[in-house]
C-alpha positions in Angstrom: -8.9 8.0 -5.1 -9.7 11.2 -6.8 -6.2 11.3 -7.9 -6.3 7.8 -9.6 -9.2 8.8 -11.4 -7.8 11.7 -12.7 -4.5 9.8 -14.0 -6.6 7.2 -15.2 -8.8 10.0 -17.2 -5.5 11.5 -18.6 -4.3 8.3 -19.7 -7.7 7.5 -21.5 -7.6 10.8 -23.2 -4.1 10.4 -24.4 -5.0 7.1 -26.0 -8.2 8.4 -27.3 -6.3 11.0 -28.9 -3.8 8.4 -30.6 -0.6 9.3 -29.0 1.9 6.6 -30.7 4.3 6.4 -28.0 1.5 5.0 -25.6 2.6 1.5 -24.9 1.1 0.6 -21.6 -2.7 0.0 -21.1 -4.4 1.8 -18.2 -5.4 -1.2 -15.9 -7.5 -1.1 -12.6 -5.5 1.3 -10.7 -4.9 0.0 -6.9 -4.4 2.5 -4.1 -0.8 3.2 -3.5 1.1 1.6 -0.6 2.8 3.4 2.2 6.6 2.6 3.0 5.0 0.5 6.0 2.6 -1.2 3.9 5.2 -2.2 1.3 7.5 -3.7 4.0 4.7 -5.8 5.1 3.9 -6.9 1.6 7.7 -7.8 1.4 7.5 -9.8 4.5 4.3 -11.7 3.3 5.7 -12.5 -0.3 8.7 -13.8 1.4 6.9 -16.0 3.9 4.1 -16.9 1.4 1.7 -16.3 4.6 2.0 -14.6 8.0 0.0 -13.8 10.9 0.1 -10.5 12.4 2.6 -11.7 15.3 5.4 -12.9 12.4 4.8 -9.9 10.3 5.5 -7.8 13.6 8.5 -10.0 14.3 10.1 -9.4 11.0 9.5 -5.5 10.6 12.3 -3.3 11.2 11.5 -0.8 14.1 8.1 -2.3 14.4 5.2 -0.3 15.4 2.7 -1.9 18.2 0.9 -5.1 17.6 -2.4 -3.5 17.2 -1.0 -1.0 14.5 0.2 -4.1 12.7 -3.3 -5.7 12.7 -4.7 -2.0 11.8 -2.0 -2.2 8.7 -3.1 -5.9 7.4 -6.6 -4.9 7.7 -5.8 -2.0 5.4 -4.0 -4.0 3.0 -6.9 -6.3 2.9 -9.2 -3.5 2.3 -6.9 -2.2 -0.7 -7.3 -5.8 -2.1 -3.4 -6.8 -1.7 -4.3 -9.3 1.3 -6.8 -12.0 2.0 -6.8 -14.2 5.1 -8.0 -17.1 6.6 -8.7 -18.3 10.2 -6.3 -20.8 11.9 -7.6 -21.2 15.8 -7.9 -17.5 17.1 -5.4 -16.0 14.9 -5.9 -14.7 11.3 -3.3 -16.0 8.6 -2.7 -13.3 5.8 -1.6 -14.0 2.1 -1.5 -12.2 -0.8 -4.1 -11.8 -3.2 -1.8 -12.3 -6.3 1.6 -13.7 -6.5 4.9 -11.6 -6.3 5.3 -11.5 -10.2 2.1 -10.3 -10.9 2.2 -7.8 -8.3 5.6 -6.3 -9.4 4.4 -6.1 -13.0 1.4 -4.1 -11.7 3.8 -1.7 -9.7 6.0 -1.4 -12.7 3.0 -0.3 -14.8 2.1 2.2 -12.2 5.7 3.6 -12.4 5.6 3.5 -16.1 1.9 5.2 -16.1 2.9 7.9 -13.4 6.4 9.2 -14.3 6.8 8.1 -17.9 3.3 9.0 -19.5 3.0 5.4 -20.3 5.9 5.3 -22.7 7.9 2.1 -22.5 10.7 3.6 -24.5 11.1 6.6 -21.9 11.2 4.4 -19.1 13.8 1.7 -20.5 16.2 5.0 -21.6 15.9 6.2 -18.3 16.8 2.9 -16.6 19.5 2.5 -19.1 21.0 6.1 -18.7 21.1 5.7 -15.0 22.9 2.2 -15.4 24.8 3.3 -18.4 28.5 2.4 -17.1 27.2 -0.7 -15.1 25.6 -2.6 -17.6 27.5 -6.0 -18.3 28.2 -7.4 -21.7 25.7 -10.2 -20.9 23.1 -7.8 -19.9 23.5 -5.8 -22.8 23.2 -8.5 -25.2 19.9 -9.3 -23.3 18.5 -6.2 -23.9 19.6 -6.5 -27.5 17.5 -9.9 -27.5 14.5 -8.5 -25.9 14.5 -5.5 -28.2 14.8 -7.9 -31.3 12.0 -10.2 -30.0 9.8 -7.2 -29.5 10.3 -6.0 -33.4 9.7 -9.6 -34.6 6.4 -9.6 -32.6 5.3 -6.1 -34.0 5.8 -7.0 -37.5 
């Protein structure tokens, strides 16, 4: 939690100093997910909702059932999941849709690795995929940049 506070303080200071390349506003930062927690969230996003037994059945190399229940409880405490009772079972569902969660995760990557700079983020992605981009993908990127320019005027 302290690390999240330090990151947020850094980003706020950057913004207060008027850094011109700062494009992503700091948002409420949720605790990061472990590899196993991400696997569980992927399963629940795919299914829409799931019980601990269903999650356990879908996990690669699953831990014990009680460990899966504990991980689901932790994800609920972190604010990623909610549950409802269905007979003696809890059925877990995400607290936000996949698109919103993916945007939040991407925002954290931009803030953490690229100091909030969208230009640096896109540059790194394009550099990494330089020879792999199709003509259609390049055209789409050009259209996105053109639309962003029009909005900023």
